[in-house]
C-alpha positions in Angstrom: 83.6 -32.2 -4.2 83.6 -36.0 -5.3 85.5 -36.9 -2.1 83.4 -40.2 -0.4 80.9 -38.9 2.0 81.9 -38.0 5.5 79.1 -40.6 6.4 80.7 -43.3 4.6 82.3 -44.6 7.8 78.9 -44.8 9.7 77.4 -46.6 6.4 80.4 -49.1 6.7 79.6 -49.7 10.5 75.9 -50.3 9.7 76.7 -52.6 7.0 79.1 -54.6 9.1 76.3 -55.0 11.8 74.0 -56.0 9.2 76.4 -58.4 7.7 77.1 -60.2 11.0 73.3 -60.1 11.9 72.5 -62.0 8.4 75.4 -64.4 8.0 76.6 -65.0 11.8 80.1 -64.0 11.1 82.4 -61.0 10.1 82.9 -59.7 6.8 86.7 -59.5 5.5 86.7 -57.0 3.1 84.5 -53.9 1.8 84.3 -52.2 -1.6 82.8 -49.1 -2.6 81.8 -47.3 -5.7 80.0 -44.0 -6.2 77.0 -42.8 -8.2 77.5 -39.9 -10.7 75.8 -37.1 -12.0 76.2 -36.0 -15.8 76.8 -32.3 -16.1 76.1 -32.3 -19.8 76.2 -34.7 -22.7 73.0 -36.6 -22.7 72.2 -39.6 -24.7 75.4 -39.0 -26.6 77.3 -42.0 -25.2 75.8 -44.7 -27.2 76.3 -42.4 -30.3 79.9 -42.6 -30.0 79.9 -39.0 -28.6 81.3 -37.0 -25.4 79.9 -36.6 -22.1 80.9 -34.7 -19.2 79.9 -36.7 -15.7 81.3 -36.4 -12.2 81.2 -38.6 -9.2 79.1 -37.7 -6.1 79.0 -38.2 -2.5 76.6 -41.1 -2.7 77.8 -44.7 -3.0 77.2 -48.1 -3.0 79.2 -50.3 -0.6 79.6 -54.0 -0.4 80.9 -56.0 2.8 81.6 -59.7 2.1 83.6 -62.7 3.1 84.7 -65.8 1.1 82.7 -68.9 1.4 84.1 -72.5 1.3 81.7 -73.4 -1.8 81.2 -72.1 -5.1 77.9 -70.3 -4.4 77.4 -66.3 -3.9 74.7 -65.5 -1.3 73.9 -61.6 -1.6 71.6 -59.7 0.6 70.7 -55.8 0.4 69.4 -53.5 2.9 67.3 -52.1 0.4 65.2 -55.1 -0.5 63.8 -58.1 1.6 64.9 -61.0 -0.9 68.0 -63.0 -1.0 69.9 -64.1 -4.0 71.9 -67.6 -4.1 73.6 -68.5 -7.3 76.6 -70.2 -8.7 79.9 -68.8 -9.3 80.4 -70.2 -12.5 81.5 -69.3 -16.3 77.8 -70.8 -17.2 75.9 -68.3 -15.1 72.7 -66.8 -16.4 70.4 -64.0 -15.5 67.9 -64.9 -13.1 65.5 -64.1 -9.9 65.8 -61.9 -7.9 66.3 -59.3 -10.7 68.1 -56.8 -8.8 71.1 -59.4 -8.3 71.6 -59.7 -12.1 74.0 -56.6 -12.0 76.1 -58.5 -9.8 75.8 -61.7 -11.5 76.9 -60.1 -14.6 79.9 -58.8 -12.9 80.8 -62.2 -11.5 80.4 -63.7 -15.1 82.6 -61.0 -16.4 85.4 -61.5 -13.8 85.4 -65.4 -14.4 85.3 -64.8 -18.4 88.7 -62.5 -17.7 90.4 -65.2 -15.8 90.1 -64.0 -12.3 89.9 -66.7 -9.8 86.5 -66.0 -8.0 85.2 -68.5 -5.5 82.0 -68.4 -3.5 81.2 -65.5 -1.3 78.8 -63.9 1.2 78.0 -60.1 0.6 75.7 -57.4 1.8 74.9 -54.5 -0.3 74.1 -51.0 1.0 73.6 -48.2 -1.1 73.0 -44.3 -0.4 72.7 -43.8 -4.4 68.9 -43.0 -4.8 67.5 -45.7 -7.3 65.5 -44.3 -10.2 66.7 -40.8 -9.9 69.1 -40.8 -12.7 72.4 -41.0 -10.5 73.4 -44.3 -11.9 72.9 -46.5 -8.8 73.0 -49.6 -11.2 76.9 -48.6 -12.2 77.5 -48.0 -8.5 76.7 -51.4 -7.8 78.4 -53.2 -10.8 81.7 -51.3 -10.1 81.5 -52.1 -6.2 81.1 -55.7 -7.1 83.8 -55.7 -9.5 86.0 -54.0 -7.0 84.8 -56.4 -4.2 86.1 -59.3 -6.4 89.4 -57.5 -6.7 89.5 -57.4 -2.9 88.5 -61.2 -2.6 90.5 -62.8 -5.2 93.8 -60.4 -4.9 93.6 -59.8 -8.6 93.4 -56.3 -10.3 91.4 -55.2 -13.3 92.7 -52.3 -15.6 90.3 -49.6 -14.8 89.2 -49.2 -18.2 88.5 -52.8 -18.5 86.8 -52.8 -15.3 84.2 -50.3 -16.5 83.8 -52.0 -19.8 83.2 -55.2 -18.0 80.7 -53.6 -15.8 78.9 -51.9 -19.0 78.9 -55.6 -20.4 76.9 -56.9 -17.4 74.5 -54.1 -17.5 73.9 -55.1 -21.3 73.6 -58.9 -21.0 72.3 -59.6 -17.5 70.1 -56.6 -16.8 69.1 -56.0 -20.3 69.6 -52.3 -20.5 71.6 -51.2 -23.4 73.7 -48.2 -21.7 76.5 -46.5 -23.1 79.8 -46.5 -21.2 79.3 -43.2 -19.4 78.2 -44.4 -15.9 80.6 -47.4 -15.5 83.5 -45.0 -16.5 82.9 -42.2 -14.1 82.3 -44.5 -11.2 85.5 -46.4 -11.9 87.7 -43.5 -12.8 86.3 -40.5 -11.1 88.6 -38.0 -9.1 87.9 -35.6 -6.3 87.2 -32.1 -7.4 87.2 -33.1 -11.1 84.6 -33.8 -13.7 85.5 -36.3 -16.5 85.2 -35.3 -20.3 85.0 -38.9 -21.9 85.2 -39.7 -25.4 82.9 -42.7 -25.8 84.4 -43.8 -28.9 88.2 -43.7 -28.0 87.5 -44.1 -24.2 90.2 -41.4 -23.9 89.4 -39.0 -20.9 90.2 -35.5 -19.7 90.1 -34.3 -16.2 88.1 -31.0 -16.0 88.5 -29.2 -12.8 85.2 -28.3 -10.9 87.0 -27.1 -7.5 86.0 -23.3 -7.8 85.1 -22.6 -4.1 82.6 -20.1 -5.7 80.8 -23.0 -7.3 78.4 -25.8 -5.9 76.8 -28.5 -8.1 73.3 -28.9 -6.6 71.3 -32.0 -7.5 67.4 -31.9 -6.9 65.3 -35.1 -7.2 62.0 -34.7 -8.9 60.8 -37.8 -7.3 59.6 -39.0 -10.5 60.9 -42.6 -10.9 61.9 -43.8 -14.0 62.5 -47.3 -15.3 64.8 -47.2 -18.1 64.5 -51.1 -19.1 60.6 -50.4 -20.1 61.5 -49.6 -23.6 61.7 -45.6 -24.2 65.8 -45.9 -23.9 65.8 -48.6 -26.5 63.6 -46.9 -28.6 65.7 -43.6 -28.5 68.8 -45.5 -29.1 67.0 -47.2 -32.3 66.0 -43.9 -33.6 69.5 -42.6 -33.5 70.8 -45.6 -35.1 68.2 -45.2 -37.7 69.4 -41.7 -38.3 73.0 -42.5 -38.7 72.0 -45.0 -41.4 70.4 -42.4 -43.1 73.1 -40.0 -42.9 75.6 -42.9 -43.9 77.7 -42.4 -41.1 78.9 -45.0 -38.5 77.4 -43.1 -35.6 75.6 -39.6 -35.1 78.9 -38.3 -33.8 80.2 -38.1 -37.2 77.3 -36.2 -38.6 77.0 -32.5 -39.3 73.9 -30.3 -39.2 74.5 -29.7 -42.6 74.3 -33.3 -43.6 70.9 -33.9 -41.2 69.5 -30.9 -43.4 70.3 -32.6 -46.9 69.1 -36.2 -45.8 65.7 -35.1 -44.1 63.3 -32.4 -45.7 61.0 -32.6 -42.8 62.3 -31.0 -39.8 59.5 -32.4 -37.8 60.4 -35.9 -38.5 61.2 -37.6 -35.4 64.6 -39.2 -36.5 65.9 -35.7 -37.5 65.0 -34.2 -33.8 66.8 -37.1 -32.3 70.0 -36.6 -34.4 69.6 -32.8 -34.2 69.8 -33.3 -30.6 72.9 -35.5 -30.6 75.0 -33.4 -32.8 74.3 -30.2 -30.9 74.9 -31.9 -27.5 78.2 -33.3 -28.5 79.3 -29.6 -29.2 77.8 -28.5 -26.2 79.7 -30.8 -24.1 82.9 -29.9 -25.5 82.3 -25.9 -25.0 81.2 -26.6 -21.4 84.3 -28.4 -20.6 86.2 -25.3 -21.9 84.2 -22.9 -20.1 84.6 -25.2 -17.0 88.2 -25.2 -17.4 88.3 -21.2 -17.7 85.7 -21.0 -14.7 83.4 -19.2 -17.1 80.3 -20.6 -15.2 78.0 -18.3 -17.0 78.8 -19.8 -20.5 78.5 -23.1 -18.9 75.2 -22.5 -17.6 73.6 -21.2 -20.7 74.9 -24.4 -22.5 73.1 -26.5 -19.6 69.9 -24.4 -20.1 70.4 -25.3 -24.1 70.8 -28.8 -23.3 67.6 -29.1 -21.3 65.4 -27.2 -24.0 66.8 -29.9 -26.3 66.2 -32.7 -24.4 62.8 -31.6 -23.7 61.8 -30.7 -27.4 64.1 -32.7 -29.7 64.7 -35.8 -27.7 61.6 -35.7 -25.7 62.8 -37.5 -22.6 61.9 -34.8 -19.9 58.7 -34.5 -18.0 56.4 -31.5 -16.4 58.3 -31.8 -13.1 61.8 -31.5 -14.5 60.7 -28.7 -16.8 59.4 -26.9 -13.7 62.4 -27.3 -11.6 64.7 -26.0 -14.5 62.3 -23.1 -14.8 62.5 -22.3 -11.1 66.2 -22.3 -11.3 66.2 -19.9 -14.5 64.6 -17.5 -12.4 67.3 -17.0 -10.2 70.0 -16.5 -12.9 69.3 -12.8 -12.8 69.9 -12.8 -8.9 73.4 -14.1 -9.2 72.3 -17.3 -7.6 72.3 -20.0 -10.6 74.3 -20.1 -13.6 72.6 -23.1 -15.3 70.4 -25.9 -14.9 69.2 -29.2 -16.9 67.7 -32.6 -16.3 70.2 -35.2 -16.0 70.4 -39.0 -16.6 68.2 -40.9 -18.9 65.0 -38.8 -18.6 61.4 -39.5 -17.9 62.0 -38.4 -14.5 65.1 -38.6 -12.0 67.1 -35.3 -11.1 68.0 -31.9 -12.3 71.6 -30.7 -12.0 72.4 -27.1 -11.5 75.5 -24.9 -11.2 74.9 -22.4 -8.3 76.8 -20.0 -6.0 78.4 -21.7 -3.3 
């Protein structure tokens, strides 16, 4: 289910041809990393909670060749601009902004002692941008994997994911949790990955039931999570954790929440209620999936969407409509569950459907 797309070989062929055209020589190595869909566990990762993503058959591919100097030259089939920057421990964010994901990874690899030198690289991605399928993490993990190939040095997979997360924080200005980079770096075919975002421990959750398909539907509403809404939600969760006197909302209970907030309509109360309940839903979903109880798993997805819509307020009318349309097919035995996925304000829904 999460094996590379059959089209990756065609994608590689196109990328090599484009590299040859842009740089006038042959690439010497290639690296790819997948996008992801989060089955359940939304806005829990930066609250030290639980998430359950799976890799998808869309990926970011980078082909490259080393240079004789200490400069990186990047082009992408998705944009017209070219990025040039020094391969240096003093590297800073710059323009064009899309290259900051790679700048941050290069910087992280250098600070970890990898012997990175200059390179030419062409990026090609089949992961839709702004759809909540983690095109940014796919680019970061592909870049880190490329540097492993160029240097002949290897990163521990968990450290690679953390390096990529730090690149997004410091170079792209996005205070994301660990989920996206973890699943892109550690995902396995036929399995989702239950991630404890505090301990970084993981558990494989089988999703290889031949009766099951995971359907992603793009609402075509684009989100831009660096626009402030994501950071605002994170700040609200941190404020609630302080009010509850816990280090993170992962440690809070609904009873504590009721004692700390007299008004259930208060924004912080509703944000915290979503996170507390969503953590439990994620654990329950993992158990249901392991038992192939798709009806229970699907119900948890519907509950998750309602919570994201009402308590966390990150849905939109298009996503709500897609979930309503999926719910109308439960009684027909075609659908088990559906919810918005990703940071919100647009993007995709994910549904468990009968294959």
